[in-house]
C-alpha positions as CSV (number, residue, x, y, z in Angstrom):
1,X,-1.7,-23.8,-22.2
2,X,-4.2,-23.9,-19.4
3,X,-7.2,-21.7,-18.7
4,X,-6.6,-18.3,-16.8
5,X,-7.5,-19.0,-13.2
6,X,-7.4,-17.2,-9.9
7,X,-7.5,-18.3,-6.3
8,X,-8.8,-15.7,-3.9
9,X,-10.8,-15.9,-0.6
10,X,-14.6,-16.4,-0.9
11,X,-16.4,-13.5,0.8
12,X,-20.1,-13.0,1.7
13,X,-22.1,-11.3,-1.0
14,X,-25.7,-9.9,-0.9
15,X,-27.3,-13.4,-1.5
16,X,-29.0,-12.1,-4.5
17,X,-27.9,-15.0,-6.7
18,X,-29.3,-17.6,-4.0
19,X,-32.5,-15.7,-4.4
20,X,-32.5,-16.1,-8.0
21,X,-31.8,-19.9,-7.7
22,X,-28.1,-19.4,-8.6
23,X,-26.1,-19.2,-5.6
24,X,-22.7,-17.8,-6.2
25,X,-19.4,-17.5,-4.4
26,X,-18.0,-13.8,-4.4
27,X,-14.2,-13.0,-4.8
28,X,-12.5,-9.6,-5.1
29,X,-9.2,-9.2,-7.1
30,X,-6.4,-7.4,-5.3
31,X,-5.3,-4.1,-6.7
32,X,-2.8,-4.6,-9.5
33,X,-3.7,-8.0,-10.3
34,X,-4.4,-8.9,-13.9
35,X,-7.9,-8.9,-14.6
36,X,-9.8,-10.7,-17.3
37,X,-12.4,-9.0,-19.8
38,X,-15.5,-8.1,-18.0
39,X,-18.3,-10.4,-18.9
40,X,-19.6,-13.9,-18.4
41,X,-17.5,-17.0,-18.7
42,X,-17.9,-20.8,-18.7
43,X,-15.6,-21.9,-16.0
44,X,-14.9,-24.7,-13.6
45,X,-14.0,-25.0,-9.8
46,X,-12.2,-27.9,-8.1
47,X,-13.5,-28.6,-4.7
48,X,-12.3,-31.8,-2.8
49,X,-10.5,-33.1,-5.7
50,X,-13.8,-33.0,-7.9
51,X,-14.3,-30.5,-10.8
52,X,-17.5,-28.8,-11.1
53,X,-18.8,-26.8,-14.2
54,X,-19.5,-23.2,-13.3
55,X,-20.7,-20.0,-14.7
56,X,-18.6,-16.9,-13.8
57,X,-19.5,-13.1,-14.2
58,X,-16.6,-10.8,-13.9
59,X,-17.3,-7.2,-13.6
60,X,-19.7,-4.6,-12.1
61,X,-23.1,-6.5,-12.3
62,X,-24.9,-3.7,-14.3
63,X,-28.5,-5.2,-13.5
64,X,-27.8,-4.8,-9.9
65,X,-25.4,-1.7,-10.2
66,X,-22.4,-2.4,-7.9
67,X,-19.5,0.2,-8.1
68,X,-16.7,-2.6,-7.4
69,X,-15.4,-5.1,-9.7
70,X,-15.8,-8.8,-8.6
71,X,-16.0,-12.2,-9.6
72,X,-19.3,-14.2,-9.0
73,X,-19.3,-17.9,-9.8
74,X,-22.2,-20.1,-9.6
75,X,-20.9,-23.7,-9.2
76,X,-23.3,-26.0,-10.9
77,X,-24.1,-29.2,-8.9
78,X,-22.3,-28.0,-5.8
79,X,-24.0,-27.3,-2.3
80,X,-21.8,-26.3,0.4
81,X,-20.2,-23.4,2.4
82,X,-17.1,-22.0,0.9
83,X,-16.8,-18.8,2.8
84,X,-13.4,-17.9,3.9
85,X,-11.7,-20.5,1.8
86,X,-9.3,-19.8,-1.2
87,X,-11.2,-21.2,-4.1
88,X,-9.5,-21.4,-7.6
89,X,-11.8,-20.5,-10.5
90,X,-10.6,-21.6,-14.0
91,X,-12.0,-19.5,-16.9
92,X,-12.7,-21.8,-19.9
93,X,-14.5,-19.6,-22.5
94,X,-15.9,-16.2,-22.9
95,X,-19.6,-16.4,-23.3
96,X,-20.9,-12.8,-23.6
97,X,-20.3,-9.3,-22.3
98,X,-22.1,-7.9,-19.3
99,X,-25.5,-6.6,-19.9
100,X,-28.1,-4.8,-18.0
101,X,-31.4,-6.6,-17.9
102,X,-34.8,-5.3,-17.6
103,X,-35.3,-7.0,-14.3
104,X,-34.3,-10.1,-12.1
105,X,-36.5,-12.3,-13.9
106,X,-34.7,-11.8,-17.3
107,X,-31.4,-11.9,-15.6
108,X,-32.4,-15.2,-14.0
109,X,-33.3,-16.6,-17.5
110,X,-30.1,-15.6,-19.1
111,X,-28.2,-17.2,-16.2
112,X,-30.0,-20.3,-16.9
113,X,-29.0,-20.2,-20.5
114,X,-25.4,-19.2,-19.8
115,X,-25.3,-22.2,-17.3
116,X,-26.5,-24.7,-19.9
117,X,-23.8,-23.3,-22.3
118,X,-21.1,-23.6,-19.5
119,X,-21.9,-27.3,-18.8
120,X,-21.6,-28.1,-22.6
121,X,-18.2,-26.4,-22.7
122,X,-17.1,-28.0,-19.4
123,X,-18.1,-31.5,-20.8
124,X,-16.1,-31.1,-24.0
125,X,-13.1,-29.6,-22.1
126,X,-13.1,-32.6,-19.4
127,X,-13.7,-35.1,-22.1
128,X,-10.5,-33.7,-24.0
129,X,-8.4,-33.5,-20.8
130,X,-9.4,-37.2,-20.1
131,X,-8.0,-38.1,-23.5
132,X,-4.8,-36.4,-23.0
133,X,-4.5,-38.0,-19.5
134,X,-5.1,-41.4,-21.0
135,X,-2.4,-41.0,-23.3
136,X,0.1,-39.6,-20.8
137,X,-0.8,-42.5,-18.5
138,X,-0.1,-44.8,-21.4
139,X,3.6,-43.8,-21.6
140,X,4.7,-46.8,-19.7
141,X,2.8,-49.1,-21.8
142,X,4.2,-47.7,-25.1
143,X,5.3,-50.4,-27.7
144,X,7.7,-49.7,-30.6
145,X,7.5,-51.7,-33.8
146,X,10.3,-51.3,-36.3
147,X,9.4,-54.6,-38.3
148,X,8.7,-52.6,-41.6
149,X,11.8,-50.4,-41.4
150,X,9.8,-47.4,-39.9
151,X,9.1,-46.5,-36.4
152,X,5.6,-47.1,-35.4
153,X,4.5,-46.2,-32.1
154,X,1.6,-48.3,-30.6
155,X,-0.2,-47.2,-27.3
156,X,-1.5,-50.2,-25.5
157,X,-4.6,-49.4,-23.5
158,X,-4.3,-51.2,-20.2
């Protein structure tokens, strides 16, 4: 399988994430589109052929109190303008349910902790993907050894 993903246009938000030190891209799901469970996810976004770790909140932002459901993704290590672009977000792992915080400083501290978790999950996922890709790329370099009566497959790394 592959992670659940969606590819919607990035729209302007209220820039609150930017003020908290965690700028986000905002995306809205069209009516009738399947929606993930509300909460915070480790995720990643590919931009210009490069994968970036990310943390995504999907839901109503209870601390801020917005009536509409949205996806907000903080792309870690990326700085740039994605407004108006269709950007695909891949959800890797559910981290926690949405929660109403006492204030923006406690929300910011939690986003920092979520970001650290998301980076670790991203690194493990990418490492696994590289191993799979390495095996897939080695297909042309397979060697078969039947000398002992059995079939032994040897992957020659090149």
